[in-house]
Backbone as a ProteinNet text record, in pm:
[ID]
protein_1_A
[PRIMARY]
MAQFASRFAHSRSRQSFDIDGSGALDPLEFAVFYKDLSAALGKRTPTNCEIMEVINAVDANGDGEITFAEFSAWWDQRAQQ
[TERTIARY]
-16344.5	-16241.3	-16130.3	-16162	-16060.1	-15958.8	-16005.7	-15913.4	-15821.2	-15876.1	-15794.2	-15683.2	-15719.6	-15620.7	-15514.3	-15555	-15456.9	-15361.8	-15416.1	-15329.1	-15237.2	-15292.5	-15214.5	-15099.5	-15131.6	-15030.1	-14924	-14967.6	-14874.6	-14780.7	-14833.7	-14750.6	-14666.8	-14724.4	-14655.3	-14562.3	-14592.1	-14504.3	-14366.6	-14362.7	-14232.3	-14153.9	-14224.5	-14156.8	-14108.2	-14189.2	-14151.6	-14160.9	-14232.1	-14251.9	-14152.9	-14108	-14012.3	-13871.7	-13840	-13717.3	-13592.3	-13593.7	-13474.5	-13467.8	-13570.3	-13569.1	-13585.5	-13642.5	-13654.9	-13767.7	-13858.2	-13973.5	-14092.6	-14075.6	-14182.9	-14169.1	-14276.2	-14273.6	-14255.5	-14152.4	-14136.5	-14236.8	-14250.7	-14353.4	-14344.9	-14225.8	-14213.6	-14253.7	-14209.4	-14246.8	-14397.6	-14454.7	-14598	-14676.6	-14629.7	-14698.9	-14706.6	-14597.5	-14597.2	-14694	-14686.8	-14777.1	-14923.5	-14957.1	-15096.3	-15152.5	-15070	-15112.6	-15138.6	-15052.3	-15069	-15193	-15215.4	-15334.5	-15460.6	-15459.5	-15575.7	-15605.5	-15501.5	-15520.3	-15575	-15523.5	-15569.6	-15716.1	-15761.4	-15900.8	-15990.4	-15932.5	-16009.9	-16044.6	-15966.5	-15989.7	-15900.5	-15935.3	-15850.8	-15720	-15619.8	-15490.6	-15503.2	-15466	-15475.7	-15373.5	-15410.8	-15318.4	-15213.3	-15107.5	-15004	-15060.8	-15150.3	-15214.2	-15295.8	-15371.1	-15449.3	-15359	-15247.7	-15153.3	-15096.6	-15061.7	-15009.4	-15114.7	-15241.4	-15348.9	-15358.3	-15345.3	-15350.9	-15230.8	-15113.3	-14993.2	-15011.7	-15060.7	-15082.4	-15184.6	-15284.8	-15386.7	-15335.5	-15252.3	-15206.2	-15090.5	-15001.7	-14880.4	-14915.2	-14965.2	-15017.6	-14913.8	-14790.5	-14689.8	-14609.3	-14636.3	-14573	-14425	-14375.9	-14232.9	-14196.3	-14295.8	-14268.4	-14265.8	-14290.6	-14294.3	-14424	-14469.4	-14593.7	-14559.8	-14595.8	-14576.7	-14700.8	-14686.4	-14802.4	-14911	-14873.3	-14972.1	-15048.1	-14978	-15045.4	-15141.4	-15094.7	-15181.2	-15303.7	-15283.6	-15395	-15498.3	-15452.6	-15544.8	-15624.5	-15558.4	-15625.5	-15725.8	-15683.4	-15771.3	-15894.8	-15875.4	-15989.7	-16086.7	-16032.9	-16116.5	-16197.9	-16135.4	-16206.6	-16317.5	-16290.6	-16389.9	-16512.9	-16497.4	-16609.3	-16693.7	-16643.5	-16718.4	-16827.7
-13231.8	-13242.9	-13336.7	-13437.8	-13531.9	-13460.9	-13371.1	-13298.5	-13210.5	-13146.5	-13063.7	-13146.9	-13261.4	-13345.8	-13394.5	-13431.8	-13477.3	-13365.2	-13246.5	-13132.9	-13100.5	-13103.7	-13077.1	-13177.1	-13303.5	-13408.4	-13393.8	-13369.3	-13361.1	-13242.3	-13126.9	-13007.4	-12995.9	-13027.2	-13002.1	-13115	-13239.5	-13347.1	-13336.2	-13300.2	-13287.6	-13168.6	-13064.9	-12943.7	-12951	-13005.8	-12995.8	-13125.2	-13223.8	-13342.5	-13453.9	-13462.9	-13566.9	-13518.5	-13524.4	-13465.2	-13528.4	-13659.1	-13726.6	-13728.3	-13673.6	-13665.1	-13798.1	-13897.7	-14031.5	-14043.4	-13946.6	-13955.4	-14023	-14068.4	-14130.7	-14081.8	-14100.8	-14057.6	-14178	-14173.1	-14277.2	-14249	-14337.5	-14317	-14182.7	-14136.8	-14007.5	-13892.4	-13897.4	-13792.9	-13794.9	-13914.9	-13925.4	-13871	-13894.7	-13844.2	-13692.2	-13626.5	-13480	-13436.7	-13503	-13472.5	-13489.8	-13602.5	-13633.2	-13536.2	-13497.6	-13397.6	-13264	-13225.6	-13099.9	-13104.9	-13216.5	-13232.8	-13223.6	-13288.4	-13283.4	-13139.9	-13064.9	-12924.8	-12843.4	-12867	-12793.8	-12823.6	-12943.1	-12981	-12945.5	-12883	-12843.8	-12958.5	-13065	-13183.9	-13176.5	-13255.2	-13261.3	-13332.4	-13309.3	-13373.7	-13523.1	-13607.9	-13752.7	-13799	-13904.3	-13962.6	-14045.6	-14080.2	-14165.8	-14300.5	-14352.9	-14481.5	-14468.8	-14361	-14338.5	-14322.8	-14254.8	-14236.2	-14370.9	-14457.1	-14590	-14673.2	-14660.6	-14731.8	-14684	-14553.8	-14498.9	-14546.9	-14543.2	-14589.7	-14734.8	-14818	-14959	-14973.8	-14888.1	-14893.6	-14838.5	-14736.6	-14668.4	-14741.7	-14799.4	-14862.5	-14994.8	-14984.3	-15100.4	-15209.5	-15171.6	-15273.9	-15316.7	-15256	-15296.4	-15266.6	-15169.4	-15138.6	-15038.3	-14991	-14897.8	-14752.5	-14724.6	-14587.6	-14564	-14439.3	-14402.3	-14320.6	-14372.5	-14297.3	-14212.7	-14116.6	-14034.5	-14121.9	-14220	-14309.7	-14388.6	-14438.2	-14511.6	-14420.8	-14300.1	-14207.2	-14171.7	-14141.4	-14103.2	-14214.4	-14337.7	-14451.4	-14467	-14455.8	-14467.4	-14353.9	-14231.9	-14115.6	-14125.9	-14165.1	-14179.7	-14286.9	-14396.3	-14503.4	-14451.7	-14373.1	-14315.2	-14222.1	-14144.4	-14046.5	-14115.4	-14238.5	-14310.7	-14384.1	-14396.1	-14468.9	-14384.9
-12862.5	-12762.7	-12809.5	-12886.3	-12934	-13022.9	-13108.4	-13194.5	-13111.9	-13007.5	-12919.7	-12857.3	-12801.6	-12734.4	-12831.6	-12952.1	-13051.2	-13089.3	-13111.3	-13143.4	-13027	-12905.9	-12785.6	-12775.3	-12788	-12776.1	-12884.3	-13006.7	-13118.5	-13105.1	-13074.2	-13072.9	-12946.7	-12831.4	-12706.5	-12665	-12698.7	-12652	-12714.4	-12839.1	-12905.5	-12851.7	-12812.9	-12768.2	-12624.9	-12536.1	-12395.5	-12315.5	-12362	-12280.4	-12312.1	-12435	-12474.7	-12439.4	-12312.2	-12260.6	-12320.3	-12338.9	-12390.6	-12543.1	-12609.1	-12755	-12826.4	-12759.5	-12818.2	-12920.7	-12920.5	-13009.6	-12944.3	-12820.5	-12742.6	-12599.3	-12521.8	-12382.6	-12291	-12205.9	-12105.3	-11993.5	-11894.7	-11792.2	-11719.3	-11687.2	-11618.9	-11710.7	-11835.5	-11931.3	-11955.3	-11965.6	-11989.2	-11870.1	-11748.6	-11629.5	-11633	-11669	-11679.6	-11789.3	-11904	-12015.6	-11975.7	-11912	-11879.8	-11775.6	-11679.5	-11581.7	-11650.1	-11742.6	-11815.4	-11904.4	-11971.2	-12054.7	-11969.1	-11854.1	-11764.3	-11722.9	-11689.6	-11651.7	-11768.5	-11888.9	-12007.5	-12038.3	-12002.2	-12025.3	-11907	-11803.9	-11687.1	-11594.6	-11601.1	-11517.5	-11393.1	-11292.4	-11172.9	-11207.6	-11126	-11146.7	-11117.7	-11212.1	-11189.6	-11086.4	-11014.1	-10917.1	-10990	-10920	-10980.1	-11020.6	-10940.3	-10972.7	-11101.6	-11115.2	-11237	-11358.6	-11340.5	-11450.8	-11494.1	-11398.6	-11433.8	-11506.2	-11466.3	-11536	-11680.6	-11700.9	-11836.9	-11917.3	-11858.1	-11928.1	-11972.6	-11884	-11919	-12031	-12032.2	-12137.5	-12269.8	-12264.2	-12386	-12453	-12375.8	-12429.3	-12497.3	-12619.1	-12692	-12715.2	-12741	-12770.9	-12648.2	-12532.2	-12407.2	-12395.3	-12473.1	-12467	-12358	-12283.6	-12175.1	-12216.7	-12343.1	-12392.4	-12468.2	-12465.2	-12531.7	-12655.2	-12771.3	-12895.2	-12921.1	-13010.8	-13046.7	-13107.1	-13187.4	-13249.6	-13143.3	-13041.4	-12934.5	-12858.1	-12826.6	-12754.8	-12837.7	-12965.1	-13052.5	-13063.9	-13080	-13090.9	-12962.1	-12847.9	-12719.2	-12699.5	-12731.9	-12713.1	-12802	-12926.5	-13018.2	-12969.4	-12915.5	-12861.7	-12742.5	-12656.3	-12540.7	-12586.4	-12689.6	-12738.1	-12794.6	-12845.7	-12904.7	-12801.3	-12679.2	-12575	-12516.7
[MASK]
+++++++++++++++++++++++++++++++++++++++++++++++++++++++++++++++++++++++++++++++++

């Protein structure tokens, strides 16, 4: 499942989720991405509170944007738990 999520994030975020073309996802872009990822994995739609918790956990450098590297590191860590 980790490989699926990484491929999903890599291919789809650049195509449709990074609306402003910055190369990273701001909180609104990440919320759309995370809801779509949850649906693709057959999970329930996360609440806004859950999405903010994930953003806080994923945004390693605290700049308010989620890079693919930050997401991948977080996802891999979750897969190992």
